[in-house]
N, C-alpha and C positions, 0 to 999 in steps of 0.2 A: 883517225882512231875508229876502232870497231864499235858498233852499237853495243850498249850495255844490255844485259838480259832484262826481260820484262820484270815487273815487280810482283808478278803472280807468286803466291807462296808455293813451296815445294809440296808435291803430292805426299800424303802421309806415308805411302809405301816406298818413297824414294829414300836412298841412303842420305842421312843427314836430316830427313824429315822429322820422324818421331823423336830422334835424339836431340834435335836442334830446339833449344828452348830460349825464348827471349826473357830476360830478367825483368825486374820491376823497372818502371820508368826512372830515369836518373833524377837525382835531386837538382837543385838550382845550378850546381856545378856541371850538370850533364850537357852533352853535345846536342843541342836543339831538342831535348827531351827524348832522344833516341835510346831505346832500351839496350842493355847489354845483350850480346848474342853468346849463348853457351851451347856448345855441341859436344857433349861427352860421349865416349865410346864409339866414335866413328870407325867403321871397318877400314882397315888399311888396304884399300883396293882402288883401282882406277875409277870405277863407277861412282864410288862415294866421294872421291876427290873432285871429280867433275861437277857433281851436283852441289857440293859445298862451295866450290869456287864461285858459282853463280849466286848463291845465297849471300856470301861474303861481299861480293860486288854490290848487290842491292843494299845491303846493310851499310856499307861504307858511304854510298851516295846519300842514303837517308841520314847518316850521322853528320853530314855537312862537308865532306871532302869534295874538292873540285873533280870534274871528270878525269883530268889527267892524273890526279892523285889516285883516283879509284882504279885506274888501269895499273898504276904502280903497285897498289895493294893487291889487286887480283893476281898479278904475275908473281910477286914476292911470296904471298901466302901459298899460292899454288906450288911454287918451288919447295917451300918448307914441307907441305903435305906430301909432295911427290918423293922427297927424301925419306919420309917415313915409309912409304910404300916400297921403295927400292932398298933402303939401307937399315931400317930399324929391326926387322925380324928376319929370321932364316927363311929361305924360300919355301920350306915345308911347313912353316908355322903360320897361323893366322894371328893378327894383332889388331890393336885399335889405337886410336889417338884422340886427343881432345883439342878443341879449338875454343878459345874465349876471346871475345872482342869487346872493348870498352871505349866509350867516347866521353870526353870531358871538354870543357871550353878550350883547353890548350892543345889537345892531341887525341888521336885515335891510337890505341894499342891493341895488338892482336898477338896472342900466343898460340903456338902449336906444340903440344906435349905428347910424347910417346913414352912407353914403358919398355922399350926394347934396348938392344945393344947394337952398336954400329956393325953392319955386315958389309964388308968390302965386296964390290962387284967383281966376280971372278975374272972377267975379261972386259975391262972398260972399253967403251966405244968412244969415238971422237967427241960426242956431245956431253959425255959425263964430266963432272968436275966443275961445272959452271954455275950450279945452283946457289951455293953459298956466296960466291962473289956477286952474283946478281941480286940476291937478297940484300946484301950490304950496300949495293949501289942504289937500289930502288927505295929503300926505307930511309927515313931521316935518321933513325937510330935502329941498330940491330944487335942483339946479344944472343949468343948460343951457349947454353949451359948443358954440357954432356957429362953424364956420370953413370954409376952402376945402376941407378934406378930408371934411366932413360934420358931423353934429351928434351929440352925446352928451348924453342926459338921464340924470342920476343922481338916484335917489330913495332916501331912507332912512326907516326906521321903527324907533323904539326897541322893543326886546323888552319885554314886559310887566314882567318882573322888573327891568329896567334903568331904568324910568320913575321920575322923582323926584316 
């Protein structure tokens, strides 16, 4: 397994830096006191996705997931964010998306929400079409809710102590 990114905070000038806010510490039901991660208005571009992927990995590890689960989180959430970049907005438009992550004693739940409309890729390449099946395989639970106001992908992973 690849080494996880360092726990250094993002530079305030990096995408996901100023928009990424940690919520208040969780109540007694919270995952090891790990605060929620809220990243509203993230630019739908590759640089923002890369920076946020590292931040989410650090957050998931701090929330109490095992390293193998953190890798699953990193890949699945990256795929959901990449789908926003590729499919949510027309090529000539700029868009944003939100990421919210929450930990409790039972599970970690991460949502990726955009306000776009599905844009098919004009000429699909061989690697297209694998993101959603990968998300469903890597997450313990995954739900995709697409509508006129955008798409929300919700992914959950059971906490190690909550697994049966």
